[in-house]
KEMARNU-973061 format. One line per field, with one value per residue (C-alpha): x, y, z; residue number from 0. Coordinates in Angstrom, 1 decimal. Example, Ala and Ser with C-alpha at 12.3 -4.5 7.8 and 13.67 -1.06 7.14 Angstrom:
% residues 2
east: (12.3, 13.7)
north: (-4.5, -1.1)
up: (7.8, 7.1)
num: (0, 1)
END
This chain:
% residues 663
east: (158.8, 156.8, 153.1, 150.7, 148.4, 144.9, 142.7, 139.6, 140.7, 141.4, 138.5, 137.2, 136.0, 133.6, 131.8, 130.1, 126.4, 124.0, 122.8, 119.1, 118.0, 116.9, 114.5, 117.2, 120.9, 123.4, 125.0, 121.7, 119.8, 116.5, 113.5, 111.1, 107.9, 104.8, 101.3, 99.2, 96.6, 94.3, 91.3, 90.9, 87.5, 86.5, 86.8, 90.3, 91.3, 89.9, 91.9, 95.1, 94.3, 93.8, 96.8, 99.8, 99.5, 97.7, 98.9, 97.5, 99.8, 102.3, 99.9, 99.5, 96.1, 94.7, 92.0, 90.9, 93.9, 96.5, 98.4, 96.4, 98.4, 99.6, 97.5, 100.7, 101.3, 104.0, 107.4, 107.5, 105.0, 103.9, 105.4, 107.8, 111.6, 113.3, 114.5, 114.7, 118.1, 120.2, 120.8, 117.6, 117.5, 117.3, 115.5, 117.6, 118.5, 119.2, 122.1, 120.2, 116.7, 113.9, 110.4, 107.6, 105.5, 101.8, 101.2, 98.4, 96.4, 98.1, 96.2, 95.9, 98.1, 101.1, 100.4, 100.5, 103.7, 105.4, 104.1, 105.4, 108.7, 109.3, 108.0, 104.8, 102.8, 103.7, 103.6, 100.2, 98.6, 96.9, 96.2, 92.6, 90.6, 90.4, 94.2, 94.7, 92.0, 93.6, 97.2, 96.1, 94.3, 97.5, 99.9, 97.5, 98.1, 94.8, 92.8, 92.7, 91.5, 89.5, 89.5, 87.2, 88.2, 88.0, 90.8, 93.3, 92.3, 95.8, 95.4, 99.0, 100.0, 98.8, 101.6, 104.2, 102.5, 102.6, 106.4, 106.9, 105.3, 107.0, 110.4, 111.3, 109.7, 108.7, 105.5, 104.8, 102.5, 100.9, 100.3, 98.4, 100.5, 104.2, 103.5, 102.3, 105.4, 107.6, 105.6, 105.8, 109.5, 110.1, 107.8, 110.3, 113.5, 113.7, 111.8, 113.1, 111.5, 113.3, 111.5, 112.2, 110.1, 110.8, 110.5, 112.2, 114.9, 115.4, 115.6, 119.3, 120.6, 122.0, 118.7, 116.7, 119.2, 119.4, 115.7, 115.9, 119.1, 118.4, 117.3, 115.5, 112.0, 111.3, 108.5, 108.6, 106.4, 105.7, 103.1, 101.5, 103.3, 106.7, 105.7, 105.2, 108.8, 111.3, 113.7, 111.2, 110.2, 113.6, 112.3, 108.8, 109.9, 112.5, 111.7, 113.7, 111.5, 108.3, 109.2, 109.8, 106.8, 104.4, 101.6, 100.6, 98.8, 96.7, 96.6, 93.6, 92.0, 89.0, 91.3, 91.1, 87.4, 87.7, 90.5, 89.4, 88.9, 92.1, 94.7, 95.1, 97.9, 95.3, 93.3, 96.4, 97.1, 95.7, 98.9, 100.9, 98.7, 99.4, 103.1, 103.0, 100.3, 97.4, 99.3, 100.5, 97.6, 96.3, 95.0, 92.9, 92.4, 90.5, 88.1, 85.5, 84.9, 81.2, 80.3, 80.8, 84.3, 85.1, 83.8, 86.2, 89.1, 88.1, 87.9, 90.9, 93.3, 92.9, 91.3, 89.9, 86.1, 86.1, 88.0, 87.5, 85.8, 86.5, 84.1, 84.1, 82.5, 83.8, 81.9, 83.9, 81.7, 84.1, 83.1, 79.8, 78.3, 76.4, 74.8, 74.2, 72.7, 74.7, 72.9, 75.1, 76.7, 79.8, 82.1, 81.5, 82.6, 80.3, 79.2, 82.6, 82.4, 82.1, 85.5, 87.4, 85.8, 86.6, 90.2, 91.2, 90.5, 91.8, 92.9, 90.2, 90.6, 88.5, 88.3, 87.5, 88.0, 88.5, 92.0, 90.9, 88.3, 91.0, 93.2, 90.3, 89.4, 93.0, 93.0, 89.5, 90.7, 93.9, 92.0, 89.7, 92.6, 94.2, 91.0, 90.4, 94.1, 94.7, 98.0, 98.1, 100.5, 97.3, 96.4, 98.0, 97.0, 98.0, 97.5, 99.5, 100.2, 102.5, 106.2, 107.5, 109.2, 106.0, 104.1, 106.7, 106.8, 103.0, 102.6, 105.2, 103.5, 100.1, 101.5, 103.1, 99.8, 101.0, 98.4, 94.8, 93.0, 94.3, 92.8, 93.3, 92.2, 92.5, 96.2, 95.1, 93.9, 93.9, 96.9, 97.5, 97.8, 97.2, 96.9, 94.5, 91.9, 88.5, 86.4, 86.5, 84.5, 83.6, 83.0, 80.5, 79.6, 79.4, 81.3, 81.9, 81.1, 80.1, 83.2, 85.5, 83.6, 84.0, 87.8, 88.1, 86.0, 88.4, 91.2, 89.6, 90.0, 93.2, 94.2, 92.6, 90.0, 89.4, 86.2, 85.6, 82.7, 82.4, 80.4, 79.1, 78.3, 75.9, 75.1, 71.5, 71.6, 72.5, 69.6, 67.0, 65.2, 67.4, 66.0, 67.7, 71.1, 71.6, 75.4, 76.0, 76.9, 73.7, 75.0, 75.9, 72.5, 70.8, 72.8, 72.1, 68.3, 67.8, 64.7, 64.1, 67.2, 68.1, 68.7, 71.0, 73.9, 75.9, 79.0, 78.0, 80.0, 77.9, 79.6, 78.3, 74.7, 74.5, 76.7, 75.7, 72.0, 70.5, 71.6, 69.7, 71.7, 73.5, 73.9, 73.1, 74.6, 73.1, 69.3, 66.7, 66.1, 62.8, 61.5, 62.2, 59.4, 58.2, 60.1, 62.6, 66.3, 67.0, 64.2, 65.2, 68.8, 67.6, 65.4, 68.3, 70.6, 67.9, 67.7, 71.4, 71.6, 68.8, 70.6, 73.8, 72.0, 70.1, 73.2, 75.2, 72.3, 70.9, 73.2, 76.9, 77.3, 75.2, 76.3, 80.0, 80.2, 77.3, 77.7, 75.2, 75.0, 73.8, 70.6, 69.6, 71.6, 72.4, 70.5, 67.4, 67.6, 67.8, 64.8, 62.8, 63.9, 62.9, 59.4, 59.0, 55.6, 54.2, 55.3, 52.4, 52.8, 55.5, 54.2, 55.1, 58.7, 58.7, 57.6, 60.4, 63.3, 64.9, 65.6, 66.6, 65.4, 62.3, 60.1, 62.5, 63.3, 60.0, 58.3, 61.3, 62.2, 58.6, 58.5, 61.9, 60.8, 57.5, 59.2, 61.7, 59.0, 57.1, 60.2, 61.3, 58.0, 55.6, 53.1, 50.5, 52.9, 51.7, 48.0, 47.9, 49.3, 46.8, 44.8, 41.0, 38.8, 37.1, 33.4, 31.2, 28.5, 25.3, 26.1, 23.8, 25.0, 25.5, 28.0, 29.9, 33.0, 36.5, 39.6, 39.5, 42.6, 42.6, 43.3, 43.4, 42.4, 39.9, 38.6, 37.6, 35.7, 33.9, 32.9, 31.5, 29.5, 27.9, 26.9, 25.4, 23.4, 21.9, 21.0, 19.2, 17.2, 16.2, 15.0, 12.7, 11.1, 12.9, 13.9, 17.4, 17.6, 21.4, 23.5)
north: (-40.6, -37.5, -37.8, -36.2, -33.6, -34.7, -32.9, -33.9, -31.9, -28.6, -26.2, -24.6, -21.0, -20.0, -23.3, -24.9, -24.5, -26.4, -24.2, -23.8, -25.0, -22.2, -22.4, -21.4, -21.8, -19.2, -21.8, -22.9, -20.8, -19.4, -21.2, -19.5, -18.6, -20.1, -19.0, -21.1, -23.3, -22.8, -20.7, -17.8, -16.7, -13.0, -12.6, -14.0, -11.6, -8.7, -9.7, -9.8, -6.3, -4.8, -6.4, -7.8, -6.0, -2.7, -0.1, 2.8, 2.3, 5.0, 7.1, 10.7, 11.8, 15.2, 17.3, 20.7, 20.7, 20.1, 17.0, 15.5, 15.2, 11.8, 10.3, 9.4, 10.9, 13.7, 12.7, 15.8, 17.7, 20.9, 24.2, 22.4, 22.4, 19.2, 17.2, 13.6, 11.9, 15.0, 17.9, 19.9, 22.9, 26.3, 29.4, 32.1, 35.1, 38.6, 40.5, 43.8, 43.6, 45.7, 45.8, 47.2, 49.7, 50.4, 53.6, 56.1, 56.7, 58.7, 61.1, 60.2, 63.1, 61.7, 58.2, 59.5, 61.3, 58.2, 56.0, 58.5, 58.8, 55.1, 54.5, 52.6, 55.1, 57.8, 61.5, 61.8, 58.9, 58.7, 55.9, 54.6, 55.3, 51.6, 51.3, 54.2, 52.7, 49.3, 50.6, 52.5, 49.5, 47.3, 49.8, 50.1, 46.3, 46.0, 43.4, 41.4, 42.6, 41.2, 43.0, 42.3, 44.4, 43.8, 42.4, 45.1, 47.3, 47.4, 44.9, 43.9, 47.5, 46.8, 44.5, 47.1, 50.3, 49.8, 49.1, 52.6, 54.1, 51.5, 52.3, 48.6, 45.3, 42.2, 41.2, 37.5, 36.8, 33.3, 32.7, 29.7, 29.3, 29.4, 31.7, 34.4, 34.1, 34.5, 37.5, 39.0, 38.6, 40.1, 43.0, 44.2, 44.0, 47.8, 48.7, 50.2, 47.1, 43.8, 40.5, 36.7, 33.9, 30.8, 27.5, 24.2, 25.7, 28.8, 27.8, 27.5, 28.2, 31.6, 32.7, 31.7, 33.3, 36.4, 37.1, 37.2, 39.2, 41.9, 45.3, 46.7, 46.5, 43.1, 41.0, 37.1, 35.1, 31.4, 28.7, 27.1, 23.8, 25.6, 27.2, 23.7, 22.6, 22.3, 24.7, 27.5, 26.7, 28.2, 31.5, 31.3, 30.4, 33.1, 35.9, 38.3, 37.5, 37.8, 41.2, 42.5, 40.9, 43.6, 41.3, 37.9, 38.3, 35.5, 36.4, 35.0, 34.0, 32.4, 29.4, 28.4, 27.5, 26.2, 23.7, 22.3, 18.8, 18.4, 20.8, 20.1, 22.6, 25.4, 23.7, 23.9, 27.6, 28.1, 26.4, 29.3, 31.7, 29.7, 30.2, 33.9, 34.9, 37.3, 40.5, 40.3, 41.2, 38.6, 40.1, 38.1, 39.5, 38.4, 39.6, 37.1, 36.4, 35.7, 35.2, 31.4, 31.9, 34.3, 31.8, 29.2, 31.7, 32.0, 28.3, 27.1, 30.1, 31.5, 34.8, 36.5, 36.5, 40.3, 41.1, 44.4, 44.1, 46.3, 45.1, 46.9, 44.0, 42.6, 44.6, 45.2, 47.0, 45.9, 42.3, 40.8, 37.3, 34.9, 31.7, 29.3, 25.9, 23.3, 22.0, 19.0, 16.1, 17.3, 14.8, 16.2, 19.8, 21.1, 23.9, 25.4, 25.8, 29.6, 29.9, 29.6, 32.8, 34.8, 33.6, 35.9, 38.9, 38.1, 35.4, 33.0, 30.9, 27.7, 26.1, 22.5, 20.7, 17.3, 16.8, 14.0, 16.3, 19.0, 16.5, 15.4, 19.0, 19.9, 17.4, 18.4, 22.0, 20.8, 19.1, 22.1, 24.4, 22.2, 21.8, 25.6, 26.2, 28.2, 28.1, 25.2, 27.4, 29.3, 26.4, 25.4, 23.7, 24.5, 22.4, 21.0, 17.7, 19.2, 19.9, 23.2, 24.0, 23.6, 25.7, 28.5, 28.5, 28.4, 31.4, 33.3, 32.6, 33.6, 36.9, 37.6, 37.1, 34.0, 31.7, 32.5, 29.5, 28.5, 25.4, 24.9, 24.1, 25.9, 26.3, 29.4, 30.8, 33.9, 36.1, 35.0, 38.3, 37.8, 41.1, 40.4, 37.9, 38.9, 35.8, 33.3, 30.1, 27.6, 24.2, 22.3, 23.6, 20.5, 21.1, 24.8, 27.5, 31.1, 32.4, 30.3, 31.4, 35.0, 34.5, 32.8, 35.4, 37.9, 36.8, 38.8, 42.5, 42.9, 46.2, 49.6, 50.2, 46.6, 44.6, 40.9, 38.4, 35.3, 32.4, 29.6, 26.5, 24.7, 21.0, 20.1, 18.2, 21.4, 23.3, 21.0, 21.1, 23.0, 20.9, 17.8, 19.6, 20.0, 19.2, 22.1, 25.6, 27.5, 30.8, 29.3, 27.6, 31.0, 32.4, 29.5, 29.5, 33.2, 34.0, 37.7, 39.0, 41.1, 39.3, 41.8, 44.1, 46.8, 44.9, 41.7, 41.3, 41.2, 37.9, 36.3, 37.3, 35.1, 32.2, 31.5, 31.0, 30.9, 32.9, 33.7, 36.2, 39.4, 42.4, 45.5, 48.9, 51.2, 51.4, 52.9, 56.6, 58.2, 61.5, 64.4, 65.2, 68.5, 68.4, 71.2, 70.3, 71.0, 68.8, 66.0, 66.2, 65.8, 62.9, 61.3, 61.6, 59.9, 57.1, 56.7, 56.4, 53.8, 51.8, 51.8, 50.6, 48.0, 46.6, 46.4, 44.8, 42.3, 41.8, 42.3, 39.1, 36.8, 38.1, 38.8, 40.1, 42.5, 46.2, 48.9, 49.6, 46.1, 46.3, 49.7, 51.8, 55.5, 56.2, 54.5, 56.5, 59.8, 58.8, 58.1, 61.3, 63.4, 61.9, 61.0, 62.8, 60.4, 57.2, 55.8, 52.0, 49.4, 49.2, 52.9, 52.0, 49.2, 51.4, 53.9, 51.6, 48.2, 47.0, 43.3, 42.4, 44.6, 41.9, 41.8, 45.5, 47.0, 47.5, 48.9, 51.2, 52.5, 53.3, 55.0, 57.1, 58.2, 59.1, 61.3, 63.0, 63.9, 65.2, 67.3, 68.4, 68.3, 65.8, 66.7, 66.2, 62.6, 63.3, 65.6, 62.7, 60.1, 59.2, 60.0, 57.0, 55.2, 56.0, 53.0, 54.0, 52.1, 50.5, 48.0, 44.5, 43.7, 46.6, 46.0, 43.8, 43.3, 42.0, 38.2, 36.4, 34.0, 34.8, 38.4, 40.4, 43.1, 41.2, 38.3, 40.7, 42.4, 38.9, 38.0, 41.3, 40.5, 37.0, 38.6, 41.0, 38.2, 36.2, 39.2, 39.7, 36.0, 36.4, 39.3, 37.1, 38.6, 36.3, 36.1, 35.8, 35.8, 32.8)
up: (-63.2, -63.1, -62.5, -65.0, -63.7, -62.8, -65.3, -63.5, -60.4, -62.4, -62.2, -65.4, -65.5, -66.7, -66.2, -69.2, -69.3, -71.5, -74.4, -74.9, -78.2, -80.5, -83.4, -85.9, -85.2, -86.5, -88.7, -90.2, -92.8, -91.4, -92.4, -94.8, -92.9, -94.3, -93.6, -91.3, -92.8, -89.9, -90.7, -88.2, -87.2, -87.5, -83.8, -83.8, -86.6, -84.6, -81.6, -83.6, -85.0, -81.6, -79.8, -81.6, -84.9, -83.8, -86.3, -84.2, -81.1, -82.1, -84.2, -83.2, -82.0, -82.8, -81.2, -82.6, -84.9, -82.2, -81.0, -78.2, -75.0, -73.8, -71.1, -69.2, -65.8, -66.0, -64.7, -62.5, -60.4, -62.2, -61.0, -58.6, -58.3, -59.4, -56.4, -57.6, -58.1, -57.6, -55.3, -54.9, -57.3, -55.7, -57.1, -58.7, -56.6, -57.9, -56.2, -56.6, -54.9, -56.5, -55.1, -57.2, -55.2, -55.5, -57.4, -57.6, -60.8, -63.5, -65.8, -69.5, -70.5, -68.6, -69.9, -73.5, -72.8, -71.4, -74.3, -77.0, -75.2, -75.2, -78.7, -77.9, -79.9, -82.5, -81.8, -83.6, -81.7, -78.3, -75.9, -75.8, -72.7, -71.7, -71.9, -69.5, -67.2, -67.3, -66.7, -63.7, -62.3, -62.8, -61.1, -58.1, -57.5, -55.6, -57.6, -60.8, -64.2, -67.0, -70.4, -73.3, -76.4, -80.2, -82.2, -83.1, -80.2, -78.7, -75.8, -76.0, -75.0, -71.5, -70.5, -71.5, -70.4, -66.6, -66.8, -68.0, -64.8, -62.5, -64.2, -64.2, -63.5, -65.5, -67.2, -67.6, -70.6, -70.9, -74.7, -76.1, -79.3, -80.0, -82.9, -80.5, -78.4, -81.4, -82.7, -79.2, -78.9, -82.4, -81.6, -78.9, -81.0, -81.6, -78.4, -75.1, -73.4, -74.0, -74.3, -74.0, -75.4, -73.2, -75.1, -75.3, -77.6, -75.5, -71.8, -71.0, -67.6, -68.8, -70.3, -67.1, -64.7, -66.9, -66.6, -62.8, -62.6, -65.2, -63.8, -66.8, -68.1, -69.5, -70.9, -70.7, -73.0, -72.3, -73.1, -70.0, -70.8, -70.5, -67.2, -65.6, -66.2, -63.3, -65.1, -65.2, -61.6, -60.6, -61.9, -60.6, -57.0, -56.9, -54.4, -56.6, -59.6, -57.6, -56.2, -59.7, -61.3, -62.5, -63.5, -65.0, -68.3, -69.8, -73.5, -75.6, -72.3, -74.0, -74.7, -71.0, -71.4, -75.0, -74.2, -70.8, -72.2, -74.2, -72.8, -69.0, -68.5, -68.7, -65.9, -63.6, -64.0, -60.5, -59.2, -60.6, -58.6, -55.5, -56.0, -56.9, -54.5, -54.9, -54.4, -58.0, -60.3, -62.8, -66.1, -68.5, -72.0, -75.0, -77.7, -76.6, -72.9, -72.1, -68.5, -68.4, -69.9, -67.1, -64.5, -65.9, -65.4, -61.7, -61.3, -63.3, -63.7, -60.2, -61.2, -58.1, -58.0, -57.3, -60.6, -62.3, -65.7, -68.7, -71.4, -74.8, -76.6, -79.9, -82.5, -85.7, -88.3, -91.1, -90.5, -91.6, -91.4, -93.6, -92.4, -95.3, -95.2, -97.1, -100.2, -100.9, -99.0, -97.0, -98.7, -102.1, -101.2, -103.9, -101.5, -101.9, -105.7, -105.3, -103.6, -106.9, -108.3, -105.2, -104.9, -107.8, -105.6, -102.1, -99.6, -98.3, -95.2, -94.8, -91.4, -90.6, -87.3, -88.9, -90.3, -92.6, -94.1, -94.6, -96.4, -98.8, -99.3, -100.2, -103.0, -104.2, -104.5, -106.2, -108.9, -109.3, -109.8, -112.3, -114.3, -114.2, -115.3, -112.2, -110.2, -107.7, -105.6, -104.6, -102.3, -99.0, -95.7, -92.2, -89.1, -86.1, -87.8, -90.3, -89.8, -88.3, -91.5, -93.5, -91.1, -91.2, -95.1, -95.3, -93.0, -95.0, -98.4, -97.0, -95.7, -99.0, -100.8, -102.8, -101.2, -102.0, -100.5, -97.0, -95.4, -91.7, -88.2, -84.9, -85.7, -87.7, -84.4, -82.4, -83.0, -86.6, -88.6, -92.3, -94.2, -97.1, -95.9, -97.4, -96.7, -93.8, -94.2, -91.5, -93.2, -90.9, -87.5, -85.2, -82.0, -82.8, -80.3, -81.0, -79.3, -81.5, -84.6, -83.7, -83.2, -86.6, -88.4, -86.8, -89.1, -91.8, -92.5, -90.4, -92.1, -91.9, -94.6, -95.5, -95.0, -94.8, -94.7, -92.6, -94.0, -91.8, -94.0, -91.8, -92.2, -92.4, -89.1, -87.3, -88.9, -87.4, -84.1, -81.6, -78.7, -80.2, -80.3, -76.5, -76.7, -79.1, -78.1, -77.4, -78.7, -82.1, -82.3, -81.7, -84.6, -87.0, -86.2, -86.1, -88.2, -87.4, -89.1, -92.1, -95.4, -97.1, -96.4, -98.1, -96.9, -98.8, -101.9, -105.1, -106.1, -102.8, -103.5, -106.6, -105.5, -101.9, -103.0, -99.5, -96.4, -93.3, -91.3, -92.0, -89.7, -91.7, -90.9, -93.6, -93.6, -95.8, -95.1, -94.3, -95.5, -93.1, -90.7, -89.4, -86.1, -85.5, -85.9, -82.2, -81.0, -83.4, -82.1, -78.5, -79.4, -81.3, -78.3, -76.1, -78.6, -78.7, -74.9, -75.0, -77.7, -75.7, -72.5, -74.5, -76.1, -72.8, -70.9, -73.4, -76.4, -75.6, -73.5, -75.7, -79.1, -78.9, -82.5, -82.1, -81.6, -80.9, -84.6, -85.3, -83.2, -84.7, -87.1, -86.7, -89.9, -88.5, -85.3, -87.2, -89.3, -86.1, -84.4, -87.4, -87.5, -83.9, -83.6, -86.3, -84.7, -82.8, -83.2, -83.9, -87.4, -87.9, -86.8, -89.3, -92.1, -91.5, -90.7, -91.4, -87.9, -88.0, -84.5, -84.4, -82.8, -79.8, -79.6, -80.8, -77.4, -75.6, -78.6, -78.9, -75.1, -75.2, -78.2, -76.7, -73.4, -75.3, -77.4, -74.2, -72.5, -75.5, -77.1, -74.2, -72.8, -75.5, -78.5, -79.2, -78.8, -81.9, -83.9, -82.9, -86.0, -85.9, -85.0, -87.8, -88.0, -88.7, -91.3, -92.0, -95.4, -97.2, -96.5, -100.2, -100.5, -97.4, -97.8, -96.6, -98.3, -98.1, -96.8, -99.7, -102.5, -101.1, -104.2, -104.9, -107.9, -105.7, -103.4, -106.3, -107.6, -104.2, -104.1, -107.4, -106.2, -103.1, -105.3, -107.4, -104.3, -102.9, -106.2, -106.1, -102.5, -103.5, -106.2, -109.2, -112.0, -113.3, -117.1, -117.5, -116.8)
num: (0, 1, 2, 3, 4, 5, 6, 7, 8, 9, 10, 11, 12, 13, 14, 15, 16, 17, 18, 19, 20, 21, 22, 23, 24, 25, 26, 27, 28, 29, 30, 31, 32, 33, 34, 35, 36, 37, 38, 39, 40, 41, 42, 43, 44, 45, 46, 47, 48, 49, 50, 51, 52, 53, 54, 55, 56, 57, 58, 59, 60, 61, 62, 63, 64, 65, 66, 67, 68, 69, 70, 71, 72, 73, 74, 75, 76, 77, 78, 79, 80, 81, 82, 83, 84, 85, 86, 87, 88, 89, 90, 91, 92, 93, 94, 95, 96, 97, 98, 99, 100, 101, 102, 103, 104, 105, 106, 107, 108, 109, 110, 111, 112, 113, 114, 115, 116, 117, 118, 119, 120, 121, 122, 123, 124, 125, 126, 127, 128, 129, 130, 131, 132, 133, 134, 135, 136, 137, 138, 139, 140, 141, 142, 143, 144, 145, 146, 147, 148, 149, 150, 151, 152, 153, 154, 155, 156, 157, 158, 159, 160, 161, 162, 163, 164, 165, 166, 167, 168, 169, 170, 171, 172, 173, 174, 175, 176, 177, 178, 179, 180, 181, 182, 183, 184, 185, 186, 187, 188, 189, 190, 191, 192, 193, 194, 195, 196, 197, 198, 199, 200, 201, 202, 203, 204, 205, 206, 207, 208, 209, 210, 211, 212, 213, 214, 215, 216, 217, 218, 219, 220, 221, 222, 223, 224, 225, 226, 227, 228, 229, 230, 231, 232, 233, 234, 235, 236, 237, 238, 239, 240, 241, 242, 243, 244, 245, 246, 247, 248, 249, 250, 251, 252, 253, 254, 255, 256, 257, 258, 259, 260, 261, 262, 263, 264, 265, 266, 267, 268, 269, 270, 271, 272, 273, 274, 275, 276, 277, 278, 279, 280, 281, 282, 283, 284, 285, 286, 287, 288, 289, 290, 291, 292, 293, 294, 295, 296, 297, 298, 299, 300, 301, 302, 303, 304, 305, 306, 307, 308, 309, 310, 311, 312, 313, 314, 315, 316, 317, 318, 319, 320, 321, 322, 323, 324, 325, 326, 327, 328, 329, 330, 331, 332, 333, 334, 335, 336, 337, 338, 339, 340, 341, 342, 343, 344, 345, 346, 347, 348, 349, 350, 351, 352, 353, 354, 355, 356, 357, 358, 359, 360, 361, 362, 363, 364, 365, 366, 367, 368, 369, 370, 371, 372, 373, 374, 375, 376, 377, 378, 379, 380, 381, 382, 383, 384, 385, 386, 387, 388, 389, 390, 391, 392, 393, 394, 395, 396, 397, 398, 399, 400, 401, 402, 403, 404, 405, 406, 407, 408, 409, 410, 411, 412, 413, 414, 415, 416, 417, 418, 419, 420, 421, 422, 423, 424, 425, 426, 427, 428, 429, 430, 431, 432, 433, 434, 435, 436, 437, 438, 439, 440, 441, 442, 443, 444, 445, 446, 447, 448, 449, 450, 451, 452, 453, 454, 455, 456, 457, 458, 459, 460, 461, 462, 463, 464, 465, 466, 467, 468, 469, 470, 471, 472, 473, 474, 475, 476, 477, 478, 479, 480, 481, 482, 483, 484, 485, 486, 487, 488, 489, 490, 491, 492, 493, 494, 495, 496, 497, 498, 499, 500, 501, 502, 503, 504, 505, 506, 507, 508, 509, 510, 511, 512, 513, 514, 515, 516, 517, 518, 519, 520, 521, 522, 523, 524, 525, 526, 527, 528, 529, 530, 531, 532, 533, 534, 535, 536, 537, 538, 539, 540, 541, 542, 543, 544, 545, 546, 547, 548, 549, 550, 551, 552, 553, 554, 555, 556, 557, 558, 559, 560, 561, 562, 563, 564, 565, 566, 567, 568, 569, 570, 571, 572, 573, 574, 575, 576, 577, 578, 579, 580, 581, 582, 583, 584, 585, 586, 587, 588, 589, 590, 591, 592, 593, 594, 595, 596, 597, 598, 599, 600, 601, 602, 603, 604, 605, 606, 607, 608, 609, 610, 611, 612, 613, 614, 615, 616, 617, 618, 619, 620, 621, 622, 623, 624, 625, 626, 627, 628, 629, 630, 631, 632, 633, 634, 635, 636, 637, 638, 639, 640, 641, 642, 643, 644, 645, 646, 647, 648, 649, 650, 651, 652, 653, 654, 655, 656, 657, 658, 659, 660, 661, 662)
END
């Protein structure tokens, strides 16, 4: 008889475990949730909104029109090779070593010949003096360089010109926006100098290694965020790359100072300098670089304190400015009514640093266009919160002239080249700097022969006491509160005179002429040359730094200097200057100008030239008191003075005992 197996001794695997009771079993239908009957206090509801049901956890944050960086610590140390979790990466090495030598200065004739040969300029063009000076400084490789030159002055030529003399090498250009990198790469398509724009979509191993191993002239564009990645570190740490590096160029260098609080990659550019060393020149370029901006470059970008400065200023005579106080609440947008009339003629850019304001403004303009039966395709908006596809299409339609009213933030920044912009408007000025305004205004008149007007629409709080606005940019406050300025300009469009109602600032370049004096032509020309030298010195010492958009012509026009030179012998006081000219800052310039004019007259015409022009002294005559009078200050009329004389005469007759029969 066989025995049955003992089931109790047979082990079971996996062992049975007690299941935890769940609220809803799979076989049971889920219970319908019902709202709690408990009444929550306002504090409890606020806690729920901020914790469990916070709708802003994954929402993008924007600053100055760009996505604000995440506060999280980066996963890799900036500008270092990756070494975590795998074999340490090594820098790329070129099989053909090439070391750039230090070269002596080259005359401008040879630079022009090289530039024409390689297609940088046409046969009828010549390089500017500052371009030749900058190129010679770069090839000498002795110190850093800082260049301030107006928009459209050819600053981008400087990172290609030295390569022609060095017959090879690489220029590394740090750009603030991807659009500038794309434009730069496209600019070199048909050029003898190749280019690469490094970005997240163009940073493969073959691309990176090819940059180090190529033996031709090359320009590399990259945003500072891309330079911090481990993949690009294999280039930056490469001895072969460093030996061929002609220079590091910070394009639109004013962005370093402007973005210190929200773009930390610019504050770490000095780490790049630590890797490359100081033997490779660092070149900072912008149209607006006041002294405090250059100091930020020394502190954060590693610019050497003994840098060489080429400062041409940012004066563009084709641009003019209006400062207008807003007459209505900002949320109504009624101060922008005049835009619709101007949109028929040219493209208008309207800046606002608040994306919610831009959105409301878009729909306000949309309704206005519909009610006026104008094409809604005239309107578009551009900021970093929109898709890449929308941004690309928007830029194309603006360049084609199909968009007439473009709303935007700092995304429409330096480097954006729109051909037909005639008016640039800044809507509200809180948090704006004078440098950023000059850059934005520079989007206008980008083609030769065009003019443009920049309009600052200032909220009433910004027009108050400047002492209460300590957090605002001092340069912009000086512009807004300027009282001793011209109120009209030949560049001001007639339409703007009637629709802006109130404006307080407008540089004027054509002045009223004065009748010709008796000075000889040769003497007048010599005096004019002295005044021109005085104007240049005055502008460089007192105006160029504080007023980036000002040129010598803005402080005193050529026409005014000719008028003063022709009648210099008749100018004795500042009032004489005022009667002959229309100088907007005469209260500031008057004393210095009068002294310079008198010194020139004495040098040209002799020491006694002014003595003959001094008016004869007024001789005081003994006049009866009842006939002696002066124009009263109030009301200031001759009739009032004559009436007072008649009263004095009657009082005198009464004092002598005569009777007065008429009343």
